[in-house]
C-alpha positions in Angstrom: -6.0 11.7 32.2 -7.3 8.2 31.4 -9.7 9.5 28.7 -6.8 11.3 27.0 -4.8 8.1 26.9 -7.6 6.0 25.5 -8.2 8.7 22.8 -4.5 8.7 21.9 -4.5 5.0 21.6 -7.6 5.0 19.5 -6.2 7.7 17.2 -3.0 5.8 16.8 -4.8 2.6 15.9 -6.8 4.5 13.2 -3.6 5.9 11.7 -2.0 2.5 11.6 -5.0 1.0 9.8 -5.0 3.9 7.3 -1.3 3.4 6.7 -1.9 -0.3 6.0 -4.5 0.5 3.4 -2.2 3.0 1.8 0.7 0.5 1.7 -1.5 -2.2 0.2 -2.6 0.2 -2.5 1.0 1.2 -3.2 1.9 -2.5 -3.5 -0.9 -3.1 -6.0 0.3 -0.1 -8.1 3.9 -1.3 -8.1 2.7 -4.8 -9.1 0.7 -3.4 -12.0 3.7 -1.4 -13.2 5.8 -4.6 -13.1 3.2 -6.5 -15.1 3.3 -3.8 -17.8 7.1 -4.0 -17.9 6.9 -7.7 -18.2 4.5 -7.6 -21.1 6.6 -5.1 -22.9 9.7 -7.2 -22.4 7.9 -10.3 -23.6 6.9 -8.4 -26.8 10.5 -7.4 -27.4 11.7 -10.9 -27.0 9.2 -12.2 -29.4 10.6 -10.0 -32.2 
């Protein structure tokens, strides 16, 4: 029983770490998209 509990906790920890990496990657993608929009808006304002 104890081994199953330890295995469950370890698996949960791995999933949480993988989720953090995914969210960090998503945040970077969103930031890149915002930068592209900002550059586009700056070009329009310069006209």
